[in-house]
VOPAGU-2260 file (C-alpha; in pm, 1 decimal, decimal comma):
REM VOPAGU-2260
SITE   aa  ch    i         X         Y         Z
SITE  MET   A    0    2922,9    -486,6    2714,6
SITE  ILE   A    1    2926,0    -818,5    2530,9
SITE  CYS   A    2    2613,7   -1037,0    2552,1
SITE  ASN   A    3    2546,1   -1393,1    2446,5
SITE  GLY   A    4    2253,8   -1501,9    2227,5
SITE  GLU   A    5    2018,7   -1492,1    2526,1
SITE  GLY   A    6    2118,7   -1136,3    2615,3
SITE  CYS   A    7    2326,0   -1228,6    2921,6
SITE  PRO   A    8    2639,2   -1016,3    2966,0
SITE  VAL   A    9    2959,7   -1216,0    2923,1
SITE  GLY   A   10    3207,8    -928,3    2916,2
SITE  VAL   A   11    3235,5    -561,0    3004,8
SITE  GLU   A   12    3505,4    -305,0    2939,2
SITE  VAL   A   13    3509,7      57,7    3050,4
SITE  TYR   A   14    3736,3     316,3    2889,3
SITE  ALA   A   15    3876,9     636,8    3034,8
SITE  GLY   A   16    3631,9     926,7    3015,8
SITE  ASN   A   17    3839,4    1112,9    2757,1
SITE  THR   A   18    3839,7     822,5    2505,7
SITE  LYS   A   19    3655,6     900,7    2183,6
SITE  ASP   A   20    3400,0     622,9    2133,9
SITE  GLU   A   21    3463,6     584,7    1762,2
SITE  THR   A   22    3832,6     505,4    1822,3
SITE  THR   A   23    3744,3     184,0    2007,0
SITE  VAL   A   24    3496,0      15,4    1771,3
SITE  VAL   A   25    3704,9    -154,7    1500,6
SITE  ASP   A   26    3968,4    -291,2    1740,3
SITE  LYS   A   27    3702,2    -402,3    1990,6
SITE  ILE   A   28    3513,7    -599,2    1723,1
SITE  ARG   A   29    3837,5    -772,5    1622,8
SITE  GLN   A   30    3919,6    -845,3    1988,0
SITE  ILE   A   31    3573,2    -992,5    2049,0
SITE  ARG   A   32    3622,0   -1227,0    1755,9
SITE  ASP   A   33    3967,4   -1332,0    1876,4
SITE  ASP   A   34    3888,4   -1364,7    2248,4
SITE  PHE   A   35    3545,7   -1527,4    2221,0
SITE  GLY   A   36    3566,4   -1700,9    1881,6
SITE  ILE   A   37    3251,5   -1524,0    1763,9
SITE  GLU   A   38    3195,9   -1521,0    1389,7
SITE  LYS   A   39    2870,5   -1326,1    1352,1
SITE  ILE   A   40    2836,1   -1002,3    1545,3
SITE  VAL   A   41    2556,0    -750,1    1585,8
SITE  PHE   A   42    2718,8    -431,4    1712,6
SITE  VAL   A   43    2483,8    -177,8    1870,7
SITE  GLY   A   44    2631,3     165,4    1924,5
SITE  ASP   A   45    2525,0     523,8    1959,0
SITE  ARG   A   46    2590,7     796,0    1702,0
SITE  GLY   A   47    2932,3     865,5    1853,1
SITE  MET   A   48    3042,5     505,9    1804,2
SITE  VAL   A   49    2898,9     419,4    1463,1
SITE  THR   A   50    3022,7     704,6    1246,2
SITE  GLU   A   51    3046,7     717,4     866,4
SITE  SER   A   52    3419,6     635,3     891,4
SITE  ILE   A   53    3344,1     327,3    1104,5
SITE  ILE   A   54    3073,7     213,6     860,4
SITE  GLU   A   55    3319,9     257,0     574,0
SITE  ALA   A   56    3596,0      67,6     757,7
SITE  LEU   A   57    3364,2    -227,4     829,1
SITE  LYS   A   58    3151,4    -230,0     511,9
SITE  ASP   A   59    3306,2    -546,2     365,1
SITE  ASP   A   60    3250,3    -755,1     678,8
SITE  ASP   A   61    2947,3    -969,9     588,4
SITE  ALA   A   62    2938,9   -1131,8     934,7
SITE  LEU   A   63    2896,3    -794,9    1107,8
SITE  HIS   A   64    2572,2    -601,5    1142,2
SITE  LEU   A   65    2560,2    -249,8    1283,2
SITE  ILE   A   66    2268,0     -89,9    1461,4
SITE  SER   A   67    2278,6     277,8    1546,3
SITE  ALA   A   68    2087,7     602,4    1523,7
SITE  LEU   A   69    2109,1     850,6    1242,0
SITE  THR   A   70    2262,0    1188,0    1310,0
SITE  HIS   A   71    2071,1    1505,7    1236,2
SITE  GLY   A   72    2288,4    1547,1     925,7
SITE  GLY   A   73    2211,5    1191,5     816,6
SITE  MET   A   74    1839,2    1256,1     842,5
SITE  ARG   A   75    1875,1    1579,1     643,0
SITE  LYS   A   76    2062,3    1392,5     366,6
SITE  LEU   A   77    1782,1    1135,7     340,6
SITE  LEU   A   78    1527,2    1418,2     325,4
SITE  GLU   A   79    1724,9    1604,0      57,0
SITE  LYS   A   80    1757,9    1287,6    -154,0
SITE  LYS   A   81    1384,4    1225,5    -104,4
SITE  VAL   A   82    1448,2     883,4      48,8
SITE  ILE   A   83    1217,6     994,4     329,7
SITE  GLN   A   84     948,7    1258,5     356,9
SITE  LEU   A   85     818,5    1417,2     673,6
SITE  ASP   A   86     461,7    1315,9     590,8
SITE  LEU   A   87     563,3     948,5     626,3
SITE  PHE   A   88     467,0     983,1     990,3
SITE  ASP   A   89     120,5    1129,7     931,6
SITE  LYS   A   90     -51,6     788,7     952,4
SITE  HIS   A   91     212,4     549,3    1089,0
SITE  LEU   A   92     471,9     598,2    1360,4
SITE  THR   A   93     732,5     359,4    1214,2
SITE  HIS   A   94     873,7     305,9     865,6
SITE  GLU   A   95    1151,5     105,8     706,3
SITE  VAL   A   96    1331,0     266,9     412,2
SITE  SER   A   97    1643,1     199,8     206,9
SITE  ASP   A   98    1879,0     447,9      48,4
SITE  PRO   A   99    1943,3     347,1    -314,7
SITE  ASP   A  100    2299,9     481,2    -278,7
SITE  LYS   A  101    2368,5     235,8       5,6
SITE  PRO   A  102    2229,0    -103,7     -95,1
SITE  GLY   A  103    2195,3    -348,7     189,8
SITE  GLN   A  104    2162,7     -68,2     444,0
SITE  ARG   A  105    1817,0      -2,1     578,6
SITE  TYR   A  106    1674,5     253,2     811,4
SITE  CYS   A  107    1399,4     186,0    1061,4
SITE  LEU   A  108    1248,8     523,6    1138,8
SITE  CYS   A  109    1014,4     605,0    1419,8
SITE  CYS   A  110     829,3     910,6    1536,1
SITE  ILE   A  111     808,2     959,6    1908,6
SITE  LEU   A  112     510,2    1161,4    2019,5
């Protein structure tokens, strides 16, 4: 679904059920730019859409911002590198952290009780 600045849908596309989500992202972003003349895009996708390979393919696009969820493996990597600690959530339910290996990328973490 494509929404305008006010959140109103302006376009929808549905793929066949056997289409891998990650295979649609890069081309769809390019098509949105071409069809709608949009320069700055905030792309919100689930873990199946915004994979490490997609992030890598789009990393040099300064007019594109990605929002997604971390995978279990991604969380484990941040824990192993001590970017996050489990006791972060002892007093507060949300935290914003950055991985020094990925400047400009930030994580907004929340604990759901």
